C-alpha positions in Angstrom: -13.6 -7.7 -33.7 -16.1 -10.2 -32.3 -18.7 -10.3 -29.5 -18.3 -13.4 -27.4 -21.4 -15.3 -26.2 -22.7 -14.6 -22.7 -20.7 -16.6 -20.0 -21.3 -15.5 -16.5 -18.3 -16.4 -14.2 -19.0 -19.7 -12.7 -18.0 -18.6 -9.1 -20.8 -16.0 -9.0 -24.3 -16.6 -7.6 -26.4 -17.5 -10.7 -28.7 -14.5 -10.3 -26.0 -12.0 -9.3 -25.9 -10.3 -12.7 -29.7 -9.9 -12.7 -29.6 -8.2 -9.3 -26.7 -6.0 -10.5 -28.7 -4.9 -13.6 -31.7 -4.1 -11.4 -29.4 -2.0 -9.2 -28.1 -0.2 -12.3 -31.6 0.7 -13.5 -32.6 1.9 -10.0 -29.4 3.9 -9.6 -30.2 5.7 -12.9 -33.7 6.4 -11.6 -32.3 7.8 -8.3 -29.9 10.1 -10.1 -32.6 11.5 -12.5 -35.2 11.8 -9.8 -32.6 13.5 -7.6 -32.0 16.0 -10.3 -35.7 16.7 -10.5 -35.8 17.2 -6.7 -32.9 19.6 -6.8 -33.9 21.6 -9.9 -37.5 22.0 -8.7 -36.1 23.6 -5.5 -37.4 20.8 -3.3 -34.0 19.9 -1.8 -34.9 21.4 1.6 -38.6 20.4 1.5 -37.8 17.9 4.3 -35.5 19.8 6.6 -35.0 16.8 9.0 -33.4 13.5 8.1 -34.2 10.6 7.6 -37.8 11.5 8.5 -39.8 14.3 6.9 -41.1 16.7 9.6 -40.9 13.6 11.9 -42.9 11.4 9.6 -41.6 8.2 7.9 -43.4 9.2 4.7 -44.3 12.9 4.3 -47.0 15.3 5.4 -49.9 15.5 3.0 -51.4 18.7 4.6 -49.5 21.6 6.2 -51.8 21.5 9.2 -50.6 18.0 10.1 -47.3 19.5 11.4 -47.6 22.1 14.2 -44.6 22.3 16.5 -41.9 20.1 14.8 -38.5 21.7 15.0 -38.0 21.4 11.2 -40.7 24.1 10.7 -38.2 26.7 11.9 -36.1 25.9 8.9 -38.8 25.6 6.3 -42.6 25.8 6.5 -44.4 22.6 5.4 -45.0 22.4 1.6 -46.6 19.0 0.9 -46.3 19.6 -2.9 -42.5 19.4 -2.6 -42.0 17.3 0.5 -43.1 14.1 -1.2 -40.4 14.6 -3.9 -37.6 14.7 -1.3 -38.8 11.8 0.8 -39.7 9.6 -2.2 -36.1 10.2 -3.4 -34.8 9.0 0.0 -37.0 5.9 -0.2 -35.8 4.8 -3.6 -32.2 5.6 -2.6 -32.8 3.3 0.5 -34.1 0.6 -1.8 -30.9 0.9 -3.9 -28.9 0.6 -0.7 -30.6 -2.8 0.0 -29.8 -4.1 -3.5 -26.2 -3.0 -3.1 -26.0 -4.7 0.3 -27.4 -7.9 -1.3 -24.7 -7.8 -4.0 -22.0 -7.3 -1.4 -23.3 -10.3 0.7 -23.5 -12.5 -2.4 -20.0 -11.5 -3.7 -18.3 -12.1 -0.3 -20.1 -15.2 0.8 -17.1 -17.5 0.1 -14.5 -15.1 1.5 -13.1 -15.7 5.0 -15.0 -13.4 7.3 -16.6 -11.9 4.3 -20.1 -11.7 5.7 -18.7 -10.5 9.0 -17.2 -7.4 7.3 -20.4 -6.6 5.4 -23.0 -7.4 8.1 -20.9 -5.7 10.7 -20.7 -2.5 8.6 -24.4 -2.6 7.8 -25.2 -3.1 11.5 -23.0 -0.2 12.6 -24.7 2.1 10.1 -28.2 0.8 11.1 -27.5 1.6 14.8 -26.0 5.0 13.8 -29.3 6.3 12.3 -31.5 6.2 15.4 -28.6 7.6 17.4 -28.4 10.5 15.0 -32.1 11.1 15.3 -31.8 11.2 19.1 -29.1 13.9 18.8 -26.1 11.6 19.6 -24.2 12.9 16.6 -20.7 12.0 17.8 -21.6 8.4 18.5 -23.5 8.1 15.3 -20.6 9.5 13.3 -18.2 7.1 15.1 -20.3 4.1 14.1 -20.6 5.3 10.5 -16.8 5.6 10.3 -16.4 2.1 11.8 -18.8 0.7 9.2 -16.9 2.4 6.3 -13.6 1.2 7.7 -14.8 -2.4 7.8 -15.8 -2.2 4.2 -12.7 -0.6 3.0 -10.5 -3.1 4.8 -12.4 -5.9 3.2 -12.1 -4.3 -0.3 -8.4 -3.9 0.1 -7.9 -7.5 1.3 -9.9 -9.2 -1.4 -9.2 -9.7 -5.1 -12.0 -9.0 -7.6 -12.2 -12.4 -9.3 -15.7 -12.8 -7.7 -16.4 -9.1 -7.7 -16.0 -9.0 -3.9 -13.8 -5.9 -4.0 -16.1 -4.0 -6.4 -19.3 -4.9 -4.6 -17.9 -4.0 -1.1 -16.5 -0.8 -2.4 -19.9 0.1 -4.0 -21.5 -0.5 -0.6 -19.0 1.8 1.1 -19.7 4.5 -1.5 -23.4 4.3 -1.1 -23.2 4.6 2.7 -21.1 7.7 2.2 -23.6 8.9 -0.3 -26.3 8.6 2.3 -24.2 10.7 4.6 -23.9 13.3 1.8 -27.7 13.2 1.4 -28.1 13.9 5.1 -25.5 16.8 5.0 -27.2 18.3 2.0 -30.2 18.9 4.2 -28.5 19.6 7.6 -25.9 22.0 6.0 -28.7 23.8 4.0 -27.6 23.0 0.5 -24.0 23.8 0.9 -22.6 23.7 -2.7 -19.7 21.5 -2.0 -22.0 18.9 -0.4 -24.6 19.2 -3.2 -21.9 18.7 -5.8 -20.4 15.8 -3.8 -23.8 14.2 -3.6 -24.2 14.3 -7.4 -20.7 12.8 -7.9 -21.4 10.1 -5.3 -24.6 9.0 -7.1 -22.8 8.9 -10.4 -19.8 7.0 -8.9 -22.3 4.4 -7.5 -23.9 4.1 -10.9 -20.5 3.7 -12.6 -19.4 1.0 -10.2 -22.7 -0.9 -10.6 -22.5 -0.7 -14.4 -19.0 -2.1 -14.4 -20.0 -4.8 -11.9 -23.1 -5.8 -14.0 -21.1 -6.1 -17.2 -18.3 -8.1 -15.6 -20.9 -10.4 -14.0 -22.7 -10.8 -17.3 -19.5 -11.8 -19.1 -20.0 -10.5 -22.6 -16.7 -9.0 -23.8 -16.1 -7.0 -26.9 -12.9 -8.3 -28.5 -11.0 -5.8 -30.7 -7.4 -5.5 -31.9 -7.7 -1.8 -31.2 -8.8 -2.4 -27.6 -5.6 -1.1 -25.8 -5.6 2.2 -27.7 -9.4 2.6 -27.3 -9.2 1.9 -23.6 -6.6 4.6 -23.1 -8.8 7.1 -24.9 -11.8 6.0 -22.9 -10.0 6.4 -19.6 -9.1 10.0 -20.6 -12.6 10.6 -21.7 -14.0 9.3 -18.4 -11.7 11.6 -16.5 -12.7 14.6 -18.6 -16.4 13.7 -18.2 -16.0 13.4 -14.4 -14.5 16.9 -14.3 -17.4 18.3 -16.5 -20.0 16.6 -14.3 -18.4 18.1 -11.2 -18.5 21.5 -12.9 -22.2 20.9 -13.9 -22.9 20.1 -10.2 -21.1 23.2 -9.1 -23.0 25.3 -11.6 -26.3 23.9 -10.4 -25.4 24.1 -6.7 -24.5 27.8 -7.0 -27.5 28.6 -9.2 -25.2 29.7 -12.0 -27.0 28.1 -14.9 -28.4 31.5 -16.1 -25.5 33.7 -15.0 -25.0 34.6 -18.7 -28.7 35.2 -19.3 -30.1 33.5 -22.3 -27.0 34.3 -24.5 -25.2 31.5 -26.4 -22.4 31.2 -27.4 -21.8 34.6 -26.0 -22.3 35.3 -22.3 -24.2 38.4 -21.2 -23.6 39.9 -24.6 -19.8 39.4 -24.6 -17.3 36.6 -25.5 -15.4 37.2 -22.2 -17.6 39.1 -19.8 -16.6 40.4 -16.3 -16.0 37.4 -14.1 -14.5 36.3 -10.7 -13.0 32.9 -10.8 -11.4 33.3 -7.3 -14.8 33.9 -5.6 -16.6 31.4 -7.9 -14.5 28.5 -6.9 -14.2 28.9 -3.1 -15.2 25.4 -2.1 -15.9 25.9 1.6 -17.4 29.2 2.7 -18.1 28.9 6.4 -17.1 26.7 9.3 -20.6 25.7 10.2 -21.5 22.1 10.8 -25.2 21.9 11.5 -28.6 23.6 11.3 -28.8 27.4 11.5 -25.9 28.3 9.3 -25.8 29.9 5.9 -28.8 29.0 3.8 -27.5 28.4 0.2 -30.9 27.9 -1.5 -31.0 30.4 -4.4 -27.2 30.9 -4.2 -25.1 33.4 -2.3 -22.5 34.5 -5.0 -22.5 37.8 -6.8 -23.1 37.4 -10.6 -19.5 37.8 -11.7 -18.6 34.7 -9.6 -21.5 32.8 -11.2 -20.4 34.0 -14.6 -17.0 32.4 -13.9 -18.6 29.1 -13.0 -20.7 29.2 -16.2 -17.7 30.0 -18.3 -15.7 27.1 -16.8 -18.5 24.7 -17.5 -18.8 25.9 -21.2 -15.0 25.7 -21.8 -14.8 22.2 -20.3 -17.8 21.2 -22.4 -15.8 22.0 -25.6 -12.9 19.8 -24.4 -15.2 16.9 -23.5 -17.1 17.2 -26.8 -13.9 17.2 -28.9 -12.3 14.3 -27.2 -15.4 12.1 -27.0 -16.3 12.9 -30.7 -12.7 11.7 -31.6 -13.4 8.5 -29.6 -16.7 8.0 -31.4 -14.9 8.4 -34.7 -12.3 5.8 -33.8 -15.1 3.4 -32.8 -16.7 4.0 -36.2 -13.5 2.8 -37.9 -13.9 -0.6 -36.2 -16.5 -2.7 -38.0 -17.8 -4.4 -34.9 -17.9 -1.2 -32.8 -19.7 1.1 -35.2 -23.0 0.8 -33.3 -21.2 2.0 -30.2 -19.6 4.8 -32.0 -22.9 6.0 -33.5 -24.6 5.8 -30.1 -21.8 7.7 -28.4 -21.9 10.4 -31.1 -25.7 10.8 -30.9 -25.8 10.9 -27.1 -22.9 13.4 -27.1 -24.6 15.7 -29.6 -27.9 15.5 -27.8 -26.2 16.3 -24.5 -24.6 19.4 -26.0 -28.0 20.4 -27.5 -29.7 20.0 -24.1 -27.0 22.2 -22.5 -27.6 24.9 -25.1 -31.3 24.6 -24.7 -31.0 25.1 -20.9 -29.5 28.5 -21.5 -31.6 29.6 -24.6 -34.9 28.5 -23.0 -34.1 29.9 -19.5 -33.7 26.5 -17.8 -37.0 24.7 -18.2 -37.3 21.9 -15.7 -37.8 19.1 -18.2 -34.7 20.1 -20.3 -32.6 20.5 -17.2 -33.5 17.0 -15.9 -32.8 15.5 -19.3 -29.4 17.2 -19.3 -28.6 15.3 -16.1 -29.9 12.1 -17.7 -27.7 12.7 -20.7 -24.6 12.9 -18.4 -25.7 9.6 -16.9 -26.1 8.1 -20.4 -22.6 9.2 -21.4 -21.1 7.7 -18.2 -22.9 4.5 -18.9 -21.5 4.3 -22.5 -17.9 4.9 -21.4 -18.0 2.5 -18.4 -19.6 -0.1 -20.6 -16.9 0.0 -23.2 -14.1 0.0 -20.5 -15.7 -3.0 -18.8 -16.2 -5.0 -22.1 -13.3 -4.1 -24.4 -10.6 -6.8 -24.6 -7.8 -7.5 -27.0 -7.8 -10.8 -28.9 -6.3 -13.7 -27.0 -2.8 -14.6 -28.2 
């Protein structure tokens, strides 16, 4: 096994990889800060979107807002409002970086900029239309923007990362829509979980793009076998992250009390998987529907969600530990194997601490960061591992 010297692809803009790595770092910050917002119960602290009680920033005193319609959904709480609006701001900055990457990657493609700028313009016009209540027109423009990007991504190859960059922009636009629906649909669990998955998908795509743009492969004779194991691990991790998001969105983290490894004093307590995994609970599509803050499920349904998350954690731990062991058997990959094993064990420890310590905010946020770190490691290895050239 050998590590090749850095060699950024010549057809890329010379600073493309630097912008990509900046986007990776910012995406990680958005994910972790978003977890802080959600876990500190600040997800509805700005009930309107994209403003916060009509302000571009946020109200610093409750008496600044008197008759705004959003006060009918939540009274003003400046101590929480800044968290939600700041999260939106850094997510918007990430969107600008991703747009820059898409423009740079498609600059030599026929009609490349037309696809990207046209999509961005459609979305930009959709936002004020939405704020004025023209929801149908705004939705139509958002769909047009997404369609332009997806058509481009399907047309282009990825030799200059045009496909990956355009697809990432499409994902982050949809992620913005999920952020809006998180508020307007009052923390509907399927939307909250989707928002988490969208953020991590954006992070994974940016990580892959940054490594491919940097051009530092890891060459190993065991690469084909390792890549298969890594793809399986990535799939298992994605399911576990979704289950974690579902657990958080349904406020099921403490459904078993503070018992571990048992749950509510039993190895297999009373549970209701059917009710716990109903993905869509009402046909409402706007303000005034079911408010899901605090959760609406009875405890047996929440226990089922917690049990599913724990069972899947065992599968993910076993598989990724086996991957780490295989990496440790490759002399040039031992550092990666050690790092994967340490992050994996830390993540399991944080999950147990969440239960045993009754979900302290810092530990819960770190648990989200641990999932992000595991995703980074798996995507990094998939992006860099290559068999020796014949």
